N, C-alpha and C positions, 0 to 999 in steps of 0.2 A: 620626418614627414615622408609618407609613402610617395614614391614616384614611379611612374610607369616605365621602368628601365627594362625593356624587353631583353636586352643583352644579358641581363643577370639571370634570366629564366631559360633554362635549357629545354625549350619546347619548340624548336625550330619547325617541326612538321605541322604545327598548328596554324591554320590560316588566320587565327585571331592575332598572331604576332606579326602584324604588318609593319614593314619598315617605313611605309609611307602613311600619311594621314588617310583615314577612311574616305574622306571627301574626294580623294583622287581615284578611288576605285570605280571603274567604269560600270561594273555590275550593280553596285550599290546605288549609284547615282544615275541610273538609266532613265531614259525618257519616261516621264510620268504621265504622258498623254494617253498611253495605252492602259486600259483598265487593269490588265493582268500585272502591270508593273507599277501600280499606284502606291505600293508600300515599299518601293525602291529595292525590292529583293532582300530587305532586312530580316524578315522572319526566317527565311531559308539560311541566311548567314548566321543568325543566332543559333538556329538548330544545329548547324554544322559545328559551331563553336562548342556547344554542349556535348555533342557526340565525341568530338576530338578530346575534350577534357576527360570524359569517361574512359576513352580508350587509353589516354595517357596514364590515368590512375591504374588501369589494369596492367600497364607495362611497368608499374612501380615508381612512377614519378611522384615525388613528394606532394601531398595534398596542399601544403603551404604554398608551393609554387603555383598550383592550379587555382587556388582561391585568389591569389594575386593576379594570375593571368586573366581570369575573367574580369576582374576589376579593370585591368588594362584595356581589354576589349571594349567594355562599356565606356571607358574614358574616351577611346578613339571614336566610338559611335556618337557620343554626346557632343564631342568637340566638332565633329563633322556636321551634325545637325544644327548646332549653334550657328555655324557658318552658313549652312544651307538655307536657314530661315533668316539670314542677314541680321542676326542678333549681335554679330560682331561690330555692327555699325551703330550700336547703342552704347550707353554707359553702364550696361549690366555686367555683372560678374556671375559666372556659373560655378557653384561649389558642390562637391560631393560631401555629404555629411553622414553621421552615424557610422554603421559598419562599413558602408561604401567609402566613407571618408578615410577610414583606416586602411582601405585597400583590401577588404575581406568580403568577397562575394561568392556565395555558393550558387548553384545553378538557377534557383528561383528565389534568391534572397531579395528582400525589399531594396529598392534602389532609391535611396534618400538623396534628394538634390535640393539645392537652394539657389534661387535666382535673386540676387541682391542688387538693389539700386541705391545710389546715393540720395536720390530724391524720389518723389512720387512718380510712378510709371505712367508715361503718356499713352494715348490711345493706339498710336502706331505700334509701339513696342508691345502693348498688351495684345494686339491682334496677332502679332508674330508668335508670342508665347502661347496663345490659344492653339494655333496651328501646330506648334511643336508638341504640346501636350496631347493633342488629338492623335498625332501620328504615333507617339510613344504608346498610347493606349491601344491603338489599332494593331501595332506590331507585337503586343502582348507583354510589354515591360511593366505596365501598371506602376508607374513611378509614384513615390511619395514626395510630391513636389510642393515646395513652399516658395511663394513669390512675395518678397517684402522689400520695403524701403528700409533704410538704416533705422529710422524712427520706429517703424513697425517691428523690426527685429529687436530693438531695445525693449519694447513692451512684451513681445513674445517670449523673450529669454527669462522673464519672471517665472515662467513654467519650467521647472527643473528638468523635465524630460526634453524639452526643446533646447535648454541650455546644454544638456549632455550631448545632444546631437551636434550642436554648434562647436563644442570643444574639439570635435573630430573634423571640423570643416577644412576641406582641401580645395584650393582654387584649381579649376580645370582650364578655364579660358575666360577672357573678358577683362574687365576693368581691374588692372593690377593694383591700383591704389586702394582697393577694398580687401586685399588679400588677408590682412590681419584683423579686419573689423569684426568678424564673428567671434573670435576668441576674446578680443578686447571688450566686446559687449558682455560676455559672460563674466569676465573679471570685474567689470564695473557693477553688474547687477548682483553678484554673489560674493560674499566674503568666504574665505576658506572654511571657516567654522560652520557658517550657515549652509554652505553647499554640502559639506560633510554630513551634517545632521539630517538634511532632507534625503540624501541618498541612502543613509543607514536606515531611516524609517521606511523608505521605499523597499529596501531589501527585506526588512522585517515583515512587511505586509505580503511581499511576494513569497517569502518562505511559508507563511501561514496558508497561502493558497495551495501549496503543495505539501501540506501536512508536516511542514518543518522537518523533512527528512530527505536524504538523497536516495532513499530506497523505495521509491514508488514503483509499483509493478509496471506501469506504463509511463515512464518519466518523460517530461518535456526537457529535451537536452539543451534548450536555450534558457528557460526561465526557472527551472526547478533548482533547488539547492544542489550545488556542484555542477551547474550548467554553465554555458558560455557567459551568461550575464554576470556570474560571480567574478569572472576575469575582467569583464568590462568595468565593473564598479571600482576595481582597483585602479584601472586606467583613468577613470573619470576624476576621482578625488585627488589622485596624484598629479594628473595633468593640470588641474586647476592651480596647484601650488608650484610645481616644479617647472611648468611651462615646457614640458617635453612632448614629443609627438609619438614616440614608440615605447613599448614596454621595456625594451632592452636599455633604453636611456636611463631607466631607474637603477640599473646595475652600476652605470657610471656615476650615478648620484649617491652610490653606497646605500641606497634604500632597499635594494633587492640583491640577494646573493646570486652568483652564477648558478648554483645548484637549484635554488628556488625558481629562477627563470627557466632553466632546463625542464624542471618538473611541470611548470605551468605550460610551457610550449608543447611538451609531449602530450599532456592531457588535452590541450586545446586542439592539437592536430588529430587526436583520436576522435574527439567529438565532431570535428569538421568532416572527417571521413564518414562517420555515421550520418551526418546531415546530408552529405552528398548523395548517399544511397537512398536516404529518405526522399530526397527531391527526385531522384531518378525513378523510384518506384511509384511515386504519387503524381509526378508531373506538376507539382505545386510547392509552395513554400511551407512544407510540413516539418514541424519540429517535435512532434509527439512520437515517441518510440513505442507505438502500439503493438499489441500482440500480433496484429495483422502483418507486421513487417519484421518482427524480431528474428524469425527463423531464416528468412531470405537474406536479411542483412548479415546475419552471422555467417551464412554460406559465402556471400560476396566478399566478406572481410577475411575469408580463409579459415574459418572455424569448421573443421571437417569432423565427421563422426568416425570414431575409431571402431575396429571390429568388435571389441568387448564393451562398447559404450551402451549405456541406457539410452532409450529413444530421444530424450531431451538433453543429452550431455553436451552437444555442440552449442546449442543456444544458451544453456546455462553457463558454459565457459565464457561465451561472449558477454552475457549480462554481468557475470562476475567481474570481468575486466572493466566493463562500463562503470559499475558501482565503485570499483577501486579508484578509477579516474575521477569520478564524481567526488569521492571522499577526499582525494588529494587536492582537488580544486577548492572545495569548500573550506578545507582546513587551512590551506595557504591563503585563501582570500580573507578568511576571518583573521588570521594572524597578521597579514599585511595591513588590513584596515585598522586593527588595533595598534599596530606599529606606527601607522600614520598619526593616529590620535595621540599616542604617547610621545612622539617625537616632534610633531608639528603643532597640534592643537593644545595639548596639555601645557607646554611651556608658556603659552600666551594667555592662559587663564589667570584670573585674579587669585591672589594668595589663598583666599578663603575657599576657592573651588578646587584648588590643586590637592591631589591625594597626599596624605601624610604618611611618612615612612616610619615604621617602628620595627626595631630588631626583634626577631623571634629567638634566634640563637646565633652562633658564630657563622653559620652558613646561609641563613635565610632571613629575609626581611618581609614584613607585610607592608605593601604600598597601597593604601586605600583598601579596596576589596580584592587585591591581587597578592600573590606570593612572588617573591623574586630572590634570586641567588645574590649573595652579598658580593661576590666577585666572579669573574668569568671562568675561573679554573676550579670552581667548587666541585663539579661532577667529575672532572679529571682527577683531582686530588682525593676526593672522597666518593668512590663509586656507590657506596651504600646510600648516599644522599639522593640518588634517583628515586628510590622507594621511600626514603625518609620524607621527601618533599610532599608526597601525596598523603602520607599519614598526618603530617602537620596541617595540611589543608583541611582534613576532616576534624582534627582536634581543635583547630582555631576557627572553623566555620568559613574557610576561604574557598570560593568557587572557581576563581579564574587565576591565570598565570600570566605574568608580564611577558611581553614578546621576546625580549632578549633572553629570558630564561627558557622559553619554549624552543628557541633556536638552539640553545646550548643542549637542551634536553634531547632534541631530535638527533643531534650528533652523538651524544652520550649513549642513547638507546642502541646504537649500532654495535656497541661494545658488549652488550649483554650476551654472553655465551654460556656454555655448559659449566665452565669454571665459576662464572658469576652465579648461575642458578644453584650450584652445589654449596655455595657459601652459607653456613648456618645463620650468619647475621642477616644476610639478604632474605633467606627463607623466613626468618622470624618477622622481618619487616613486612614481607608480602602478606603473611597471615594476619599480622596486626592491622594491615590496611583493610582486610576483609571483615575483621571484627569491628572496626570503626565504621558505624553505619552513617554518620553524618556526611552528606554529599557523596555517598558511595557511587551512585550512578555517574555523576558528573566527573568524579575522579577517574573511574574506570574508562569513561568515554575519552578523556584526555589521554590516558595511558594508551588506549587503542589507536588514537589518531596520531600519536607521536612515536608509535612503534615499540613502546615499552611492553605492552601486554603481549603482543605477538612474538616478541623476542624472548620474554620470560616464559611464556607458554607457547612453544612453537606450533603445537597443534591448533591453537587459536588462530594463528596467522593463516593456516590453511582454510579456515572457514570464513575469513574476512572477505566480504563481498559475495559469498556463496549464496545463491538463491535456488529455490525450487520453482520450476516452470509450471505454476498452477495459480489458481485464484484464492487458494486457502491460506497459504503461507505468505503473508503480506510483506515480510521483511527478510533481509538477508540473515544468515545464521548469527553473525556477530551482532547485528543491530537487535535481533530478537532476543539474544541472550542478555544484552545490557538492559533492554527494556524490561525483561522479566525481573531483573534485579531491582530496577526502579519501582516496579509494581510491588515487590516484596516490601520495599521501604514504605510504600503507601499504606500498607497494613498497620503501620504505626502512626499514621497521620490522621488526626481527628476529622479532617475535611473529607476523608474517604470512608469514614466508619459506616455511614448509612448504606454505602454501596457494598461493603464487605463486613457485615456485623459479626458473623460467626468466625470467619477466617481471621479477621483482625484480632479478635479476642484470643484465638488459639496462638497466632503468631507472637503476640506480645508476651504470652506465657512461656514461649520457647526461649530458653536461656542462651543456648549456643546457636545464635543466628548465622554464624559463619558456616555451619553445616549446610544450611539451605543455600547460602550464597555459592558455596563450592559445588553443590549439586546442580545449581543453575548454570554455573560456568561450564560444567562438563556434560550436561544432559544431551546436548546436540553436537558436541565437539567432534564426533567421529562421522558426521554426515559427509557424503560425497566420496567416501572411500570404497563403497560396496560393502556387502555384508550387513549384519544387524548393528546399527549405530548405537543402540542402547547397550548391547553386550560389550562392544568395543570401548564405549565410553566408560563402562563400569571398570574395566581393567585399568584404563588410563587414570581414572579418578582415584582409585585405590592406591596405585603406584605413586601418584602425586602426593596424596595425603601422608602416606608412610614416609616418603622421602623428605617431607617437611616436618617430621617429628611428631605427627599426630598419633594418637593411640590406635590400636588395631580396631577397637570397637567403633571409634569415630570414623575411621577410614572405611570400614565396612558399611556403616550407615550411609555415608556419602555415595559409596558404590551401589548400594541397594536402591537408593533413590534415583540414581542415574539409570540403573537397569530397568526399573519399573515405573519410570516417570509417566508413561502412557497408560498404565494399567487402570487407574481410577476413571479417567475420562472415557476410555473404551468400554469399561463395564457400565458406567452410568448411561452412556448414549446408545450402546449397541446390545445391551442385555436387559431382560425384564427384571428390574430391581424390586418390583412388587412381589416377586417370587422369593420366599425365604431361602430356598435352596441356592439361588444365585448369590444372595448376600452371604450365606454361610461359606460357600466356596471362596468368595472374595475375602472374607474375614480370615479364612485359613491361610490364604496367600500372604495377607498383611502380617499376621502373627501377633502383633501387640499394639497397644494404643500409641506408643511413641512413634512407631513406623506410620501409623494411620495419621497422626497429627501432622507430621512432617510432609507426608505424601499429599494430604488434602491441601495444605498451604501451597506446596509447589505446583500442584495440578491447577489450582485456580489461577495462580500467577501465570503459569505457562499458557493456559487457554486465553487469558486476556492479552498476553504479549504476542500471541500468534496472529490474531486477527481481531481488530477492535469490534467487528460486527459479530464475532463468535459468541461473546459472553452476553447473556440476557437472563431474565428472571427464570425462564424455563430451565435453562442449563444450571443456573444457580440452585434451583429447587431440586433437580435431579442429584446434583453433587451433595447438597445438604442432606437429602434423604438417604443416600448411600452412606455418607459419613455417620449419620446418627444411628442408623440401623447396625452398621458394622461396629461402632463404638459400644453399643449395648451388648452385642455378642461377645466382644473381646473383654468387657468388664464383667460379664456374667450378671447383668442387671436382672434380678429376679422379677422386677415389676415391668420390664420391657416386653413388648410383643415379640415373640421369637418364632411364631408360625403364622400361617395364613389366617386362621381364625382370630388369633390375638390381634393381628394387624387390622382386620376388618372391624373388630370391636372397638379398637382404639380410634379408627377414623370416624365411626358412627358416633362415638362419645364426643369427639372433638366437634363434630358438626352440631350435635345437640347443645353443647355449651355455647356455641356461636348462635344457635337458634334462640336460646334463652336471653341472649344479650341484645337481640335486635327486636324491633317492632314486628311481632309475628301475628298481627291481627288477621292477615290473609292466610295464615297457616295454622290449622289446629294440630296440636302435638300428636293426638291419637291418629289423625289422618296421615300425618307425616310418618309415623312409625309403621303404619299399615303399608303405605307406599314403599317405604324402604325395604320392608320384608319382601316385596314383589320385585325389587330391582336386582336382586342377586348379589352373590359374594364378589364376583369379578368387578362389579361397579365400584364397590368400596375399596377394593385393592388399587384401583387405577385412578380414581378421582380424588381431588383434595376437598377439604371441608367447605371452603368458600364456594367452589363450583357446585358442590352438592346442594347447598342451600339455594343457589340461583336456579338450578335445574328443578329442585323440589317445588319452589314457589310457582315456576312456569307451568309445571305439570298439573298441580292442584288447581290452578286458575284457568285451565284449559278444559273444554268439554271432554269427558271421557272418550277415549278412542276404542273402537271395536265393540262397543255395546250396541244392542239392537235399538235401544232408545236414542242413540246418537249415531245412527248409521252414516249420516252425512258429515260427521265431525272430521275435519281435515287433520293431517299430521301436524304436529307442533314443530314450528321452526322459529327460534328466537335468536336475536343478534345483540351483541354488546361490544363496546370498545375493549380491546385487549392489547395493552402496550408492553406487555412483558417480552414478547418475542420480537416485536418490531414496532417502530414508532406509530404506524397507522394500521396495525393489525386489527382484525375483526374476529371475534369468537362467535361461532355459529353452533347452536345446539339443536339437534334433530331428535324428536321422540315420535316414533311411529311403529306400527306393526312390522315385524321383521319380514323380509322377502329376499329371495335368492340373489337378486341383482342390485341390491340397495347400494353397495359400495360403487359399482360400475356406473349406475345412474347418477349418483351424487357427484362423482368425479367428472362425469361428462358435463353436467350443468356448470360446475365450477370452471371447467375448461372453456365452455361457450361464453361465459361472462368474463373470461380473461382474469381469473382469480388464482393466485398461487397458494398452494397448501403448505403451511409451515409446520403444522402438527395435526395429528389425527388420532382420535381414540374411538375405536369401534367396539361397542359392548352390547351383548344380547342379554336382556333381563330374563329372569326365570319364567315369566309368563309370555315368552316369545315376543318381546318388544325390543326394538333397537334403541339404544341410547348412544348416539354418535355425536362427538364433539370435535369441531375443527377450528383451527386458527388459520385465518386467511389473510393474504396481503393483496390489496388492490393497487396495481401499478398506476392507475389513473388517480388514485387518492380521493375518490368521490363517495365510496360506499358508506363511510362513517357520517358524512354530512348530508347526503342526498337521500331523502326518504323514499323517493321514487325508485332509486336503485335498490334500496333495501327491500321494498315491496316486490320488485321484480324478481330478486333472488328468491324470496320466500315462495312466490307464486310458481316460479319455474321448478323449484324442488317439489312442491306439492303436486303440480301437474305431472311431473316425471314419475313420482311415486304411484300416482293413480293409474298411469298408463306406462307400465314398465317395459317399454320397447327399447331397443338398442339405439342410443342417440348418436348422431353423426359427430365425429370429432372435427374440430376446427383445424385448419392448416395454418400454423404459425411459423413465422420466420425464425430461424435459429439466431439468438442474440450474437452480436459481432464477436464478443470475447470468447464465447463458447466454441465458435467454429475452429479455433486454433488448438483445441485440446483433444487428445486421444485418451479416452478412459476405457479400459478393458471392462466389458460387462461380465460380472461375476455373480452367479446365483448359487446359493448353497441352501441345503435343507437340514434341519435338525429336529428330531422328534422330542416333544416335551411330554413326559409321562404325566405330569400333574394335570395338564389340560387335555391330554389325549389328542393333541393337534401337532401339526408340523409348524416349525418356525422357519419362514423363508426369508433369508437375507438377500438383498439386492444391492449391488454396487454398480453404478453406471453413470454415464454423462447426464448431468442435470438438464435435460432437454425440455423444451416447451411441451406441455401436455403430457408429461411423463406419467403422472398418476392416472390420468384418463386412459392412456394406452394400457397401463397395467390393469386397470379396472375392466377394460374391454376383453383382455385376455382371460381374466378370471371368469367373466361372464361366459365367454366362448367355451372354456374348459370346465364350466360348472363347478367353480371353486367358491366356497363360502369364506368370507373374511370375518374373523372374530375380533381382531385387534390389529392395530398398525402403529408403527412409530416412524415418523418422517424426519430425516436428518439431511440437511444440505450443508456440505463443506466445500465452499468455493464452487468449482465446476463439477464437483462430484456429489452425487446423491447416494446416500447409504441408508436405505429404508428396510424396515423389518415388518413382516406380516405373519399373524397367526392364522393358519388356514386349515380347512378340512374339506370334505366333499359336501354336497348339499344335504346329506343326511347326518351331518356332524360326525362322520366316520373318518379315520385317518386315510390318507392317500397311499395307493400302492406305489411301488418303485417305478413301474411303467408310467403311471399317470404323472408322477413327479418329473420324469424325464421329458414327457410330452409337454408339460407345463413350461419347463425350462426352455425347450426349443421354441415354443410359441412366443414366449416373452422376448427372447433374443431376436427372433425374426421381426417382431413388432417394433422393438426399440431401435432396430437398425434402419427403419424407414426414414427417420429424420437424419441420421448420420451413420455411416458405416462404422461398426464397432468390432474390435477384435475380441474373440470369445476365449474365455479361460475355461 
């Protein structure tokens, strides 16, 4: 039981460590008749305590002492106030509960207290309680106070969250006869099994609320997986059974080892320190480690930027240590909870519910759905069994490991050294594990958590917990790598076939799937070292494969995939793959269909494992298009379109086939063909058949634009739902006579209506008509369902086209997350001979109104936009524009430099940007 033993805490300078009761302090209990002294001086006293605690932490005092010290201070305050309001003359008992009951209080932690009465509380006591509560709120403590009779507490404890708090109940002052009542109530209302099951379900729901991962970009250090709550749950279920008050008591009960207790204590102290600084920075009970605070907390915790560091190195080191602590906590918590079930709950189960034990071989048994060593010296006597166990799990379809086996495994993993790694038997077992696809992700995850993977591949240990400080890479390198392998396995699962039809069919035909698994293991393994991680990873992967007896051809294929794992995604997203020359260059780099098939599968898995929001139908279409075109070139398919004209003809033919299959009463075939002849080659290079039919029907059913007989015919603006890029995306098609500032005006209207542009295709037809297609996202979510909003958008665009003046940009606040990132603005120009235009690539911070600002600069500099590709990767925008002057002539070097300077100046208005 926590006791406020100030002598055990070496914080003598702190005024909170009073040797006497607070009630005797003259300042605190000053005359309350004077208005300025109505709060008894308590707020100033509490503020001084918080300041002294912060200064003590800076001096190096252990955070565990300070957390306990603040609990002591609040103890003394509440005891004093209990007496001050004469509640000591009642039969009430005052308890600290929850985290406060454990003696753990950060600066602004919830102060959970319980006033318990043996009987119903009378009016006199109720009035005193009301005055106490009012004062506590007035002084800023905001207590979580429960006032209950014993009968009320019995009923309330049926709620497992209340029962959990009462398990921590610690008597501060009052009726000593009630001291054991809160815990007795919990024991009466909950059996060990029922309490265990409800807390496990609570944890499962809590995990799902945090994406079931320790590696959230802005984790909640209390409730997320690997947070403080994972330690609490171990305490709750064990305290219910063992009747202990401190976690260390479980060591004495032989439930917890000294090493496990030390690991939990260290990680808990690390999180407490983070929590302390979160409270200091926010002045409230904040538990979310937002981007707003990560840099400053890293600095406060001593993570300094070194001379040769990248700009984000210090905060990335801090977050790496956080993620490692979180993984340590969640791993230990899961293991100890399972240990409790296996040793306490399982023996009490009826025979038919207990797991049956079946021998696998002399070293391992299967117990229910778990694997277990047959005796405690298996790993010591047979070191190869470390890797053999995981292979057996795959072969027998076993997903989990018994706790006593996990404990032995964690110890054995420390013995994996270079001698172990060089052993041919061990090497063969490791490769056999990668060939065995069954439960591969789960087996590798357990290897990683128990130290096997990091010790067998030391480079993998270096990227464990390693994160990139951005919004694009959602996971640490180790979590991303394992998730990538999990997605590879999904390509063989019928449940995911509709999501990945082409990729799945290709992957299932690849016989040596371990090649892709090895490429996945090594593709990011050199991150965080400086230099080109793809090239460094290639060297390490080839060396690893050759050392494990693989052929030179297989080793080189793994190395090639590691080296070029970004090539396909960069080509599809950043280059014009409708240009046959671009695809030809890509095909020459790929070399053969084997390389293409492996790279396509790896790339799709990599993109999905990087960021769940990254993969959508648009990117899937780009990847499929690049794959198909490249495969035709590599196979020398004589029937495949290999140049621009062939690609145009193929797209038109595909659209005609679709036209013949649908009810085309609104579209005459001859009219369709005449219209298509006017739309120009570029249109059929960049649009897909489905959209071509949609556009065609809309144009043919709209009064002709530009004819004397239809002088008042407005531009055509049509909308439809478009869920490929985002859940609530809207596709907008604009058909109107071309004009010099069309792009700028359109972007300004979207900006004024707070619409985000996800994709843009700007095409000029042969008869000087603009065919512009945009995919928009409405943050308010109303555009799809509100006809008034749709009509407003149409009318605003039509009005803007008729009166093409420069529209005023709206001033939008920078989103909170984006404020904390520095993205160097990079603008490059490349001349495209085929189109006689410059391709401008823009990389910058994805700030509000970005495209509207770019459009204004284009208008100011008299730039014509012929096509655009919009790509957003986390906080980074990577956009591409095909541009010329207003006479469709290429831009001079001077004009390009002027354009670059103007863009940088405009984009720096929202946020200062470093120029490359």
